[in-house]
C-alpha positions as a Markdown table, in Angstrom:
| # | Residue | x | y | z |
|---|---|---|---|---|
| 1 | Met | -5.4 | -15.4 | 12.2 |
| 2 | Ala | -3.5 | -18.6 | 12.8 |
| 3 | Ala | -6.2 | -20.6 | 11.0 |
| 4 | Gln | -5.2 | -18.9 | 7.8 |
| 5 | Ser | -2.2 | -21.1 | 7.4 |
| 6 | Thr | -3.8 | -24.5 | 8.2 |
| 7 | Pro | -4.7 | -27.0 | 5.4 |
| 8 | Val | -8.4 | -26.8 | 6.5 |
| 9 | Phe | -8.5 | -23.1 | 6.0 |
| 10 | Asp | -6.7 | -23.3 | 2.7 |
| 11 | Gly | -9.3 | -25.9 | 1.6 |
| 12 | Ile | -12.1 | -23.5 | 2.4 |
| 13 | Ile | -10.5 | -20.7 | 0.3 |
| 14 | Asp | -10.1 | -23.2 | -2.6 |
| 15 | Thr | -13.7 | -24.2 | -2.3 |
| 16 | Ile | -14.9 | -20.6 | -2.4 |
| 17 | Glu | -12.8 | -19.8 | -5.4 |
| 18 | Gln | -14.1 | -22.9 | -7.2 |
| 19 | Gln | -17.7 | -22.0 | -6.4 |
| 20 | Leu | -17.2 | -18.4 | -7.7 |
| 21 | Thr | -15.7 | -19.7 | -10.9 |
| 22 | Ala | -18.7 | -22.1 | -11.3 |
| 23 | Arg | -21.1 | -19.3 | -10.3 |
| 24 | Asp | -22.7 | -21.6 | -7.8 |
| 25 | Leu | -24.1 | -18.8 | -5.6 |
| 26 | His | -26.3 | -21.2 | -3.6 |
| 27 | Ala | -23.4 | -23.3 | -2.5 |
| 28 | Leu | -21.2 | -20.3 | -2.0 |
| 29 | Thr | -23.8 | -18.8 | 0.4 |
| 30 | His | -23.7 | -21.9 | 2.6 |
| 31 | Thr | -19.9 | -22.0 | 2.6 |
| 32 | Leu | -19.7 | -18.4 | 3.7 |
| 33 | Ala | -22.4 | -18.5 | 6.4 |
| 34 | Pro | -20.4 | -20.2 | 9.2 |
| 35 | Leu | -17.3 | -18.1 | 8.6 |
| 36 | Ala | -16.3 | -15.3 | 10.9 |
| 37 | Pro | -15.3 | -11.9 | 9.5 |
| 38 | Ala | -11.6 | -12.6 | 10.3 |
| 39 | Asp | -11.8 | -15.7 | 8.2 |
| 40 | Ile | -13.3 | -13.9 | 5.3 |
| 41 | Leu | -10.8 | -11.1 | 5.1 |
| 42 | Pro | -8.0 | -13.2 | 3.5 |
| 43 | Leu | -10.4 | -13.9 | 0.6 |
| 44 | Phe | -10.5 | -10.2 | -0.3 |
| 45 | Asp | -6.7 | -10.2 | -0.6 |
| 46 | Arg | -7.0 | -12.9 | -3.3 |
| 47 | Leu | -10.1 | -12.1 | -5.3 |
| 48 | Ser | -10.7 | -9.9 | -8.3 |
| 49 | Leu | -12.8 | -6.8 | -7.9 |
| 50 | Arg | -15.9 | -8.5 | -9.4 |
| 51 | Lys | -15.6 | -11.7 | -7.3 |
| 52 | Arg | -15.0 | -9.6 | -4.2 |
| 53 | Ala | -18.3 | -7.7 | -4.8 |
| 54 | Ile | -20.2 | -11.0 | -5.2 |
| 55 | Val | -18.8 | -12.4 | -2.0 |
| 56 | Phe | -19.6 | -9.2 | -0.1 |
| 57 | Arg | -23.2 | -9.2 | -1.3 |
| 58 | Leu | -23.7 | -12.7 | 0.0 |
| 59 | Leu | -22.6 | -11.9 | 3.5 |
| 60 | Ser | -25.1 | -11.1 | 6.3 |
| 61 | Lys | -25.5 | -7.4 | 7.0 |
| 62 | Glu | -23.6 | -7.5 | 10.3 |
| 63 | Cys | -20.8 | -9.6 | 8.9 |
| 64 | Ala | -20.5 | -7.4 | 5.8 |
| 65 | Leu | -20.1 | -4.3 | 8.0 |
| 66 | Gln | -17.4 | -5.9 | 10.1 |
| 67 | Val | -15.5 | -7.1 | 7.1 |
| 68 | Phe | -15.8 | -3.7 | 5.4 |
| 69 | Glu | -14.5 | -1.9 | 8.5 |
| 70 | Ser | -11.5 | -4.2 | 8.6 |
| 71 | Leu | -10.4 | -3.6 | 5.0 |
| 72 | Asp | -7.7 | -1.2 | 4.0 |
| 73 | Pro | -9.1 | 2.0 | 2.5 |
| 74 | Glu | -7.8 | 1.0 | -1.0 |
| 75 | Leu | -9.9 | -2.2 | -0.9 |
| 76 | Gln | -12.9 | -0.3 | 0.5 |
| 77 | Ser | -12.6 | 2.1 | -2.4 |
| 78 | Asp | -12.4 | -0.8 | -4.9 |
| 79 | Leu | -15.4 | -2.5 | -3.4 |
| 80 | Phe | -17.5 | 0.6 | -3.7 |
| 81 | Ala | -17.2 | 0.3 | -7.5 |
| 82 | Gly | -19.0 | -3.1 | -7.4 |
| 83 | Leu | -21.9 | -2.1 | -5.1 |
| 84 | His | -25.1 | -0.2 | -5.5 |
| 85 | Asp | -25.4 | 3.4 | -4.4 |
| 86 | Ala | -27.6 | 2.6 | -1.5 |
| 87 | Asp | -25.2 | 0.0 | -0.2 |
| 88 | Val | -22.3 | 2.4 | -0.6 |
| 89 | Ala | -24.1 | 5.2 | 1.3 |
| 90 | His | -25.0 | 2.8 | 4.2 |
| 91 | Leu | -21.5 | 1.4 | 4.6 |
| 92 | Phe | -20.0 | 4.9 | 4.5 |
| 93 | Ala | -22.4 | 6.2 | 7.1 |
| 94 | Glu | -21.6 | 3.3 | 9.5 |
| 95 | Leu | -17.9 | 4.0 | 9.5 |
| 96 | Asp | -16.1 | 5.8 | 12.4 |
| 97 | Pro | -15.2 | 9.4 | 11.5 |
| 98 | Asp | -11.4 | 8.7 | 11.2 |
| 99 | Asp | -12.0 | 5.6 | 9.0 |
| 100 | Arg | -14.4 | 7.6 | 6.9 |
| 101 | Ala | -11.8 | 10.3 | 6.4 |
| 102 | Arg | -9.2 | 7.8 | 5.5 |
| 103 | Leu | -11.5 | 6.2 | 2.9 |
| 104 | Leu | -12.3 | 9.6 | 1.3 |
| 105 | Glu | -8.6 | 10.0 | 0.5 |
| 106 | Glu | -8.9 | 7.0 | -1.9 |
| 107 | Leu | -12.2 | 7.9 | -3.5 |
| 108 | Pro | -12.8 | 10.0 | -6.7 |
| 109 | Ala | -13.6 | 13.5 | -5.7 |
| 110 | Ser | -17.1 | 13.4 | -7.2 |
| 111 | Leu | -18.1 | 10.3 | -5.2 |
| 112 | Ala | -16.4 | 11.6 | -2.1 |
| 113 | Asn | -18.5 | 14.9 | -2.3 |
| 114 | Arg | -21.7 | 12.9 | -2.9 |
| 115 | Leu | -21.1 | 10.7 | 0.1 |
| 116 | Leu | -20.3 | 13.6 | 2.3 |
| 117 | Arg | -23.5 | 15.4 | 1.3 |
| 118 | Gly | -25.5 | 12.3 | 2.2 |
| 119 | Leu | -24.3 | 12.2 | 5.8 |
| 120 | Pro | -26.2 | 13.7 | 8.7 |
| 121 | Glu | -25.0 | 17.3 | 9.5 |
| 122 | Gln | -23.2 | 16.3 | 12.7 |
| 123 | Asp | -21.3 | 13.4 | 11.0 |
| 124 | Arg | -20.4 | 15.6 | 8.1 |
| 125 | Leu | -19.0 | 18.3 | 10.4 |
| 126 | Val | -16.9 | 15.8 | 12.3 |
| 127 | Thr | -15.6 | 14.2 | 9.1 |
| 128 | Ala | -14.8 | 17.6 | 7.6 |
| 129 | Thr | -12.9 | 18.5 | 10.8 |
| 130 | Ile | -10.6 | 15.5 | 10.4 |
| 131 | Leu | -10.1 | 16.2 | 6.7 |
| 132 | Gly | -9.0 | 19.7 | 7.6 |
| 133 | Tyr | -5.7 | 18.4 | 9.0 |
| 134 | Pro | -2.7 | 17.9 | 6.7 |
| 135 | Gln | -2.6 | 14.5 | 4.9 |
| 136 | Gly | -0.3 | 12.1 | 6.9 |
| 137 | Ser | -0.8 | 14.1 | 10.1 |
| 138 | Thr | -2.0 | 12.7 | 13.4 |
| 139 | Gly | -5.2 | 14.6 | 13.1 |
| 140 | Arg | -6.1 | 12.5 | 10.0 |
| 141 | Arg | -5.7 | 9.3 | 12.0 |
| 142 | Met | -7.4 | 10.3 | 15.3 |
| 143 | Thr | -10.9 | 9.5 | 16.5 |
| 144 | Thr | -13.0 | 12.3 | 17.8 |
| 145 | Glu | -15.4 | 9.9 | 19.5 |
| 146 | Cys | -13.9 | 9.6 | 23.0 |
| 147 | Val | -15.0 | 9.9 | 26.6 |
| 148 | Thr | -13.5 | 12.6 | 28.8 |
| 149 | Thr | -13.8 | 13.7 | 32.4 |
| 150 | Arg | -13.1 | 17.0 | 34.1 |
| 151 | Val | -11.0 | 18.3 | 37.0 |
| 152 | Gly | -13.2 | 18.5 | 40.1 |
| 153 | Leu | -15.5 | 15.6 | 39.2 |
| 154 | Thr | -15.6 | 12.5 | 41.4 |
| 155 | Val | -14.8 | 9.0 | 40.4 |
| 156 | Glu | -18.6 | 8.2 | 40.4 |
| 157 | Gln | -19.3 | 11.1 | 38.1 |
| 158 | Ser | -16.5 | 10.1 | 35.8 |
| 159 | Leu | -17.8 | 6.5 | 35.5 |
| 160 | Ala | -21.2 | 7.9 | 34.7 |
| 161 | Arg | -19.7 | 9.8 | 31.8 |
| 162 | Val | -18.1 | 6.5 | 30.6 |
| 163 | His | -21.4 | 4.7 | 30.8 |
| 164 | Ala | -23.1 | 7.5 | 28.8 |
| 165 | Gly | -20.5 | 7.3 | 26.1 |
| 166 | Leu | -20.2 | 3.6 | 25.7 |
| 167 | Asp | -22.4 | 3.5 | 22.5 |
| 168 | Thr | -20.5 | 6.2 | 20.7 |
| 169 | Ala | -16.9 | 6.2 | 21.9 |
| 170 | Glu | -14.3 | 4.3 | 20.0 |
| 171 | Thr | -12.2 | 3.8 | 23.2 |
| 172 | Val | -13.0 | 4.2 | 26.9 |
| 173 | Tyr | -9.9 | 2.6 | 28.5 |
| 174 | Thr | -7.8 | 5.8 | 28.5 |
| 175 | Ile | -9.8 | 8.9 | 29.6 |
| 176 | Pro | -8.4 | 12.4 | 29.3 |
| 177 | Val | -8.9 | 14.7 | 32.2 |
| 178 | Leu | -9.7 | 18.3 | 31.1 |
| 179 | Asp | -9.8 | 21.6 | 32.8 |
| 180 | Ala | -12.4 | 24.3 | 32.1 |
| 181 | Gly | -10.7 | 25.3 | 28.8 |
| 182 | Arg | -10.6 | 21.7 | 27.5 |
| 183 | Gln | -6.8 | 21.6 | 28.0 |
| 184 | Val | -5.5 | 18.1 | 28.9 |
| 185 | Val | -4.1 | 18.1 | 32.4 |
| 186 | Gly | -3.8 | 14.3 | 32.8 |
| 187 | Val | -5.3 | 10.9 | 31.9 |
| 188 | Val | -7.0 | 8.3 | 34.0 |
| 189 | Ser | -7.4 | 4.6 | 33.1 |
| 190 | Leu | -10.8 | 2.9 | 33.4 |
| 191 | Arg | -9.1 | 0.3 | 35.6 |
| 192 | Asp | -8.1 | 2.9 | 38.1 |
| 193 | Leu | -11.5 | 4.5 | 38.1 |
| 194 | Leu | -13.1 | 1.1 | 38.8 |
| 195 | Gly | -10.7 | 0.5 | 41.7 |
| 196 | Ala | -11.1 | 3.9 | 43.3 |
| 197 | Ala | -13.6 | 5.0 | 45.9 |
| 198 | Ala | -16.8 | 6.5 | 44.3 |
| 199 | Thr | -16.5 | 9.8 | 46.2 |
| 200 | Ala | -12.8 | 10.3 | 45.5 |
| 201 | Pro | -11.8 | 13.2 | 43.2 |
| 202 | Val | -10.7 | 12.0 | 39.8 |
| 203 | Glu | -7.4 | 13.8 | 40.4 |
| 204 | Ser | -6.5 | 11.2 | 43.0 |
| 205 | Cys | -6.1 | 8.5 | 40.4 |
| 206 | Met | -5.0 | 10.8 | 37.5 |
| 207 | Gln | -1.6 | 10.3 | 35.8 |
| 208 | Ser | 0.5 | 12.7 | 33.7 |
| 209 | Ala | -0.5 | 12.7 | 30.1 |
| 210 | His | 1.6 | 12.0 | 27.0 |
| 211 | Thr | 0.1 | 13.9 | 24.1 |
| 212 | Ala | 0.5 | 14.3 | 20.4 |
| 213 | Glu | -0.2 | 17.5 | 18.3 |
| 214 | Ala | -2.8 | 17.1 | 15.6 |
| 215 | Val | -0.5 | 18.5 | 12.9 |
| 216 | Glu | 2.5 | 16.4 | 13.7 |
| 217 | Pro | 3.3 | 13.4 | 11.4 |
| 218 | Ala | 1.2 | 10.4 | 12.3 |
| 219 | Glu | 4.2 | 8.1 | 12.2 |
| 220 | Gly | 5.9 | 9.9 | 15.1 |
| 221 | Ala | 2.8 | 9.9 | 17.3 |
| 222 | Ala | 2.1 | 6.2 | 16.4 |
| 223 | Arg | 5.7 | 5.3 | 17.3 |
| 224 | Arg | 5.4 | 7.1 | 20.6 |
| 225 | Cys | 2.1 | 5.3 | 21.4 |
| 226 | Ala | 3.6 | 1.9 | 20.7 |
| 227 | Asp | 6.9 | 2.6 | 22.5 |
| 228 | Leu | 5.1 | 3.8 | 25.6 |
| 229 | Ala | 2.6 | 0.8 | 25.4 |
| 230 | Leu | -0.4 | 3.2 | 25.5 |
| 231 | Leu | -3.9 | 2.1 | 24.6 |
| 232 | Ala | -4.6 | 5.6 | 23.3 |
| 233 | Leu | -2.8 | 8.9 | 23.0 |
| 234 | Pro | -4.6 | 12.2 | 23.5 |
| 235 | Val | -4.3 | 14.5 | 20.5 |
| 236 | Val | -4.2 | 18.2 | 21.1 |
| 237 | Asp | -4.2 | 21.5 | 19.1 |
| 238 | Ser | -1.6 | 24.2 | 19.4 |
| 239 | Glu | -3.2 | 25.5 | 22.7 |
| 240 | His | -3.1 | 22.0 | 24.2 |
| 241 | Arg | -6.9 | 21.5 | 24.0 |
| 242 | Leu | -8.1 | 18.0 | 23.3 |
| 243 | Val | -9.3 | 17.4 | 19.7 |
| 244 | Gly | -9.3 | 13.6 | 19.6 |
| 245 | Met | -7.5 | 10.3 | 20.5 |
| 246 | Leu | -5.1 | 8.2 | 18.6 |
| 247 | Thr | -5.9 | 4.6 | 19.5 |
| 248 | Ile | -3.4 | 1.8 | 19.5 |
| 249 | Asp | -5.1 | -0.1 | 16.6 |
| 250 | Asp | -4.8 | 3.0 | 14.4 |
| 251 | Ala | -1.2 | 3.5 | 15.6 |
| 252 | Val | -0.3 | 0.0 | 14.6 |
| 253 | Arg | -2.0 | 0.5 | 11.2 |
| 254 | Val | 0.1 | 3.6 | 10.6 |
| 255 | Leu | 3.4 | 1.9 | 11.6 |
| 256 | Glu | 2.6 | -1.2 | 9.4 |
| 257 | Arg | 1.9 | 1.0 | 6.4 |
| 258 | Glu | 5.2 | 3.0 | 7.0 |
| 259 | Glu | 7.1 | -0.3 | 7.4 |
| 260 | Asn | 5.7 | -1.6 | 4.1 |
| 261 | Glu | 6.6 | 1.6 | 2.3 |
| 262 | Asp | 10.2 | 1.5 | 3.6 |
| 263 | Thr | 10.6 | -2.2 | 2.8 |
| 264 | Ala | 9.4 | -1.7 | -0.7 |
| 265 | Arg | 11.6 | 1.4 | -1.4 |
| 266 | Gln | 14.7 | -0.2 | 0.0 |
| 267 | Gly | 14.1 | -2.9 | -2.5 |
| 268 | Gly | 13.9 | -0.5 | -5.4 |
| 269 | Thr | 10.1 | -0.5 | -5.9 |
| 270 | Glu | 7.1 | 1.6 | -5.0 |
| 271 | Pro | 4.8 | 0.1 | -2.3 |
| 272 | Leu | 1.7 | -1.7 | -3.5 |
| 273 | Arg | -1.4 | -0.1 | -1.9 |
| 274 | Arg | -3.4 | -3.4 | -2.3 |
| 275 | Pro | -2.7 | -7.0 | -1.6 |
| 276 | Tyr | -0.4 | -8.6 | -4.2 |
| 277 | Leu | -3.0 | -10.9 | -5.8 |
| 278 | Ser | -5.6 | -8.1 | -5.9 |
| 279 | Thr | -3.2 | -5.6 | -7.6 |
| 280 | Pro | -3.5 | -5.3 | -11.4 |
| 281 | Val | -0.3 | -6.4 | -13.3 |
| 282 | Arg | -0.1 | -2.9 | -14.9 |
| 283 | Thr | 0.1 | -1.4 | -11.4 |
| 284 | Ile | 2.9 | -3.7 | -10.4 |
| 285 | Val | 4.8 | -2.8 | -13.6 |
| 286 | Arg | 4.4 | 0.9 | -12.8 |
| 287 | Ser | 5.6 | 0.4 | -9.3 |
| 288 | Arg | 8.9 | -1.2 | -10.6 |
| 289 | Val | 9.7 | 0.3 | -14.0 |
| 290 | Val | 10.7 | 3.8 | -12.8 |
| 291 | Trp | 13.3 | 2.4 | -10.3 |
| 292 | Leu | 14.6 | 0.0 | -12.9 |
| 293 | Leu | 15.1 | 2.9 | -15.3 |
| 294 | Val | 16.9 | 4.9 | -12.7 |
| 295 | Leu | 19.1 | 2.0 | -11.8 |
| 296 | Ala | 19.8 | 1.2 | -15.4 |
| 297 | Ile | 20.9 | 4.8 | -16.0 |
| 298 | Gly | 23.0 | 4.7 | -12.9 |
| 299 | Ala | 24.6 | 1.4 | -14.0 |
| 300 | Thr | 26.1 | 3.3 | -17.0 |
| 301 | Leu | 28.5 | 4.8 | -14.5 |
| 302 | Thr | 29.9 | 1.3 | -13.9 |
| 303 | Val | 30.2 | 0.7 | -17.6 |
| 304 | Gln | 32.1 | 4.0 | -18.0 |
| 305 | Val | 34.5 | 3.1 | -15.3 |
| 306 | Leu | 35.2 | -0.2 | -16.9 |
| 307 | Ser | 35.8 | 1.4 | -20.2 |
| 308 | Val | 38.3 | 3.9 | -18.7 |
| 309 | Phe | 40.3 | 1.1 | -17.2 |
| 310 | Glu | 40.0 | -1.2 | -20.2 |
| 311 | Ser | 43.8 | -1.1 | -20.8 |
| 312 | Thr | 44.4 | -2.2 | -17.2 |
| 313 | Leu | 42.1 | -5.2 | -17.7 |
| 314 | Glu | 43.9 | -6.1 | -20.9 |
| 315 | Gln | 47.3 | -6.2 | -19.1 |
| 316 | Val | 46.0 | -8.3 | -16.2 |
| 317 | Thr | 42.9 | -10.2 | -17.2 |
| 318 | Val | 42.6 | -11.9 | -13.9 |
| 319 | Leu | 41.4 | -8.6 | -12.4 |
| 320 | Ala | 38.1 | -9.0 | -14.3 |
| 321 | Leu | 37.3 | -12.2 | -12.4 |
| 322 | Phe | 37.0 | -10.3 | -9.1 |
| 323 | Val | 34.8 | -7.5 | -10.4 |
| 324 | Pro | 31.5 | -9.2 | -9.4 |
| 325 | Leu | 32.9 | -10.1 | -6.0 |
| 326 | Leu | 33.9 | -6.5 | -5.2 |
| 327 | Ile | 30.7 | -4.9 | -6.6 |
| 328 | Gly | 28.5 | -7.3 | -4.7 |
| 329 | Thr | 30.5 | -6.9 | -1.4 |
| 330 | Gly | 30.4 | -3.1 | -1.6 |
| 331 | Gly | 26.7 | -3.0 | -2.4 |
| 332 | Asn | 25.7 | -5.4 | 0.3 |
| 333 | Thr | 27.9 | -3.6 | 2.9 |
| 334 | Gly | 26.3 | -0.2 | 2.0 |
| 335 | Asn | 22.8 | -1.7 | 2.0 |
| 336 | Gln | 23.3 | -3.2 | 5.4 |
| 337 | Ala | 24.4 | 0.1 | 6.9 |
| 338 | Ala | 21.6 | 2.0 | 5.2 |
| 339 | Thr | 19.0 | -0.4 | 6.4 |
| 340 | Thr | 20.3 | -0.2 | 10.0 |
| 341 | Val | 20.4 | 3.6 | 10.1 |
| 342 | Thr | 17.0 | 3.9 | 8.3 |
| 343 | Arg | 15.5 | 1.7 | 11.0 |
| 344 | Ala | 17.2 | 3.7 | 13.7 |
| 345 | Leu | 15.8 | 6.9 | 12.3 |
| 346 | Ala | 12.3 | 5.5 | 12.3 |
| 347 | Leu | 12.7 | 4.4 | 15.9 |
| 348 | Gly | 14.1 | 7.8 | 16.9 |
| 349 | Asp | 17.4 | 6.3 | 18.0 |
| 350 | Val | 19.4 | 8.7 | 15.8 |
| 351 | Arg | 18.7 | 12.2 | 14.3 |
| 352 | Pro | 20.2 | 14.0 | 11.3 |
| 353 | Lys | 22.5 | 16.0 | 13.6 |
| 354 | Asp | 24.1 | 12.7 | 14.7 |
| 355 | Val | 25.7 | 12.4 | 11.3 |
| 356 | Val | 29.3 | 12.7 | 12.7 |
| 357 | Arg | 28.7 | 10.0 | 15.3 |
| 358 | Val | 27.1 | 7.7 | 12.7 |
| 359 | Leu | 29.9 | 8.3 | 10.3 |
| 360 | Ser | 32.5 | 7.5 | 12.9 |
| 361 | Arg | 30.7 | 4.2 | 13.9 |
| 362 | Glu | 30.2 | 3.1 | 10.3 |
| 363 | Leu | 33.8 | 3.9 | 9.3 |
| 364 | Arg | 35.0 | 1.6 | 12.2 |
| 365 | Thr | 32.4 | -1.0 | 11.4 |
| 366 | Gly | 33.3 | -1.0 | 7.7 |
| 367 | Ala | 37.0 | -1.1 | 8.4 |
| 368 | Met | 36.6 | -4.1 | 10.7 |
| 369 | Leu | 34.4 | -5.9 | 8.1 |
| 370 | Gly | 37.0 | -5.0 | 5.5 |
| 371 | Leu | 39.8 | -6.4 | 7.5 |
| 372 | Leu | 38.0 | -9.7 | 8.0 |
| 373 | Leu | 36.9 | -10.1 | 4.4 |
| 374 | Gly | 40.1 | -8.6 | 3.0 |
| 375 | Gly | 42.2 | -11.0 | 5.0 |
| 376 | Leu | 40.2 | -13.9 | 3.6 |
| 377 | Gly | 40.3 | -12.5 | 0.1 |
| 378 | Phe | 44.1 | -12.0 | 0.3 |
| 379 | Thr | 44.7 | -15.6 | 1.5 |
| 380 | Ile | 42.5 | -17.2 | -1.2 |
| 381 | Ala | 43.7 | -15.0 | -4.1 |
| 382 | Ser | 47.4 | -15.5 | -3.1 |
| 383 | Leu | 47.0 | -19.3 | -3.0 |
| 384 | Ile | 45.2 | -19.5 | -6.4 |
| 385 | Tyr | 47.0 | -16.7 | -8.3 |
| 386 | Ala | 49.9 | -14.7 | -6.7 |
| 387 | Pro | 50.6 | -12.7 | -3.5 |
| 388 | Asn | 50.4 | -9.4 | -5.4 |
| 389 | Ile | 47.0 | -10.2 | -6.8 |
| 390 | Gly | 46.0 | -11.2 | -3.2 |
| 391 | Ala | 47.2 | -7.9 | -1.9 |
| 392 | Val | 45.1 | -6.0 | -4.5 |
| 393 | Ile | 42.0 | -8.0 | -3.6 |
| 394 | Gly | 42.6 | -7.7 | 0.2 |
| 395 | Leu | 43.2 | -3.9 | 0.1 |
| 396 | Thr | 40.3 | -3.3 | -2.2 |
| 397 | Leu | 37.9 | -5.2 | 0.1 |
| 398 | Leu | 39.2 | -3.1 | 3.0 |
| 399 | Ala | 38.7 | 0.2 | 1.2 |
| 400 | Val | 35.3 | -0.7 | -0.4 |
| 401 | Cys | 33.8 | -2.0 | 2.8 |
| 402 | Thr | 34.9 | 1.1 | 4.7 |
| 403 | Leu | 33.6 | 3.4 | 2.0 |
| 404 | Ala | 30.3 | 1.6 | 1.5 |
| 405 | Ala | 29.5 | 1.5 | 5.2 |
| 406 | Ala | 30.2 | 5.2 | 5.6 |
| 407 | Val | 28.1 | 6.2 | 2.6 |
| 408 | Gly | 25.3 | 3.8 | 3.5 |
| 409 | Gly | 25.2 | 5.1 | 7.1 |
| 410 | Cys | 25.2 | 8.8 | 6.1 |
| 411 | Met | 22.8 | 8.7 | 3.2 |
| 412 | Pro | 19.6 | 8.2 | 5.2 |
| 413 | Leu | 20.6 | 11.0 | 7.5 |
| 414 | Leu | 21.2 | 13.3 | 4.5 |
| 415 | Ala | 17.8 | 12.3 | 3.1 |
| 416 | Arg | 16.0 | 13.1 | 6.4 |
| 417 | Ala | 17.9 | 16.4 | 6.6 |
| 418 | Val | 16.5 | 17.5 | 3.2 |
| 419 | Arg | 13.1 | 16.1 | 4.0 |
| 420 | Val | 13.2 | 13.1 | 1.6 |
| 421 | Asp | 12.1 | 9.6 | 2.5 |
| 422 | Pro | 15.3 | 7.9 | 3.7 |
| 423 | Ala | 14.2 | 4.6 | 2.1 |
| 424 | Val | 14.2 | 6.3 | -1.3 |
| 425 | Phe | 17.8 | 7.4 | -0.9 |
| 426 | Ser | 19.1 | 4.1 | 0.4 |
| 427 | Asn | 19.7 | 0.7 | -1.2 |
| 428 | Pro | 19.2 | 1.3 | -4.9 |
| 429 | Phe | 21.2 | 4.5 | -5.1 |
| 430 | Ile | 23.8 | 3.3 | -2.7 |
| 431 | Ser | 24.5 | 0.2 | -4.7 |
| 432 | Thr | 24.9 | 2.2 | -7.9 |
| 433 | Phe | 27.2 | 4.8 | -6.2 |
| 434 | Val | 29.4 | 2.1 | -4.5 |
| 435 | Asp | 29.6 | 0.0 | -7.7 |
| 436 | Ala | 31.2 | 2.9 | -9.6 |
| 437 | Thr | 33.5 | 4.3 | -6.8 |
| 438 | Gly | 34.5 | 0.7 | -5.7 |
| 439 | Leu | 35.7 | -0.1 | -9.2 |
| 440 | Ile | 37.7 | 3.2 | -9.3 |
| 441 | Val | 39.3 | 2.2 | -6.0 |
| 442 | Tyr | 40.0 | -1.3 | -7.2 |
| 443 | Phe | 41.8 | -0.3 | -10.4 |
| 444 | Met | 43.7 | 2.5 | -8.7 |
| 445 | Ile | 45.1 | 0.0 | -6.1 |
| 446 | Ala | 45.8 | -2.5 | -8.9 |
| 447 | Lys | 47.8 | 0.0 | -10.9 |
| 448 | Ala | 49.8 | 1.0 | -7.8 |
| 449 | Ile | 50.6 | -2.5 | -6.6 |
| 450 | Leu | 51.1 | -4.1 | -10.0 |
| 451 | Gln | 52.8 | -1.0 | -11.4 |
| 452 | Leu | 50.6 | -1.0 | -14.6 |
């Protein structure tokens, strides 16, 4: 991936785009031939749907399959629209069951049903099993193609099972150990099997197993897999029977997607499901306009507050000069707290029932920040204007920082408690709320100190 940022690689991308524009397919074929699949993937993030299909058709069969398997489901779905039915059916059949199920979520229902009917019966049943789990669950992200061993088998017999499953299993590095009822009693690594005596029982090198339930949210299982540095996590049903494995590559993909969604929503926009240059402008507009309308309506609260205290501003016009400073400081303080707590929620560091502890910490944090900023604001405003104006600014910064940190820290916990995405509740709404309440605090302090 490092080559993507080099001038040489950028030159190759420019050459390919020029050849596509000139429709010089002969030259384009020669340019693509020496490139590895990892080198071609960045092209699909930049090209239009039509050009993407052209490039894909010019790839060798093996390279095309590797590129297709590495694409996000949204891009796979887009690519299907530019390929012939026979190509689509072949690519779909070559996917692993979990990747196939993820792609079906993005396809139109008519095409999805047609592709499912074209699969061999065994592949169709496996795919249908994965699709039977709730959307967003671990069951939707697991692979059912894994090697297992059983209690009572020797190391030699277990290794024979590994060899037998090499062609079909997605992972063989972590091997679940099952009892007669297919319940997971432990796991054994391929490394430990290779290092043990052939006649030793598999239990002698077995370790306790961390597992995930098939119906639990995929983000939680993926986080656990990453935190424990596991290559794969056994996935079980309600009776602790093995149903599949969540591999580390799928876990990383889940976490990356969740991170992208949180980042987008904290910035007041819906996440783009496709790379930026491959996303239609109308889709980008739709992802932003709803949030802008919500924030515009929320901003009317600030306008109403200003209108209520219009007479105060007329008496001491200098107060108007500090409104942007106070609004910006309050919004930034709240956003910082919300981002920190949202991240802590995602990592499992805090839970909704920790709201009192979080509130206490954020009140103290906000107060300390307010003292620092307020002291600076008091000094500057006193030197430029008057000590009483400095006192208003200093006390307001203290109050606003404390309030904003408390609200920003508690809002994500409240969102999680009512089963709403914490990122949705955070930055945009916090900014609007703190703007309005901060101005009320500002003018109330000003009226008390300046006796207006």
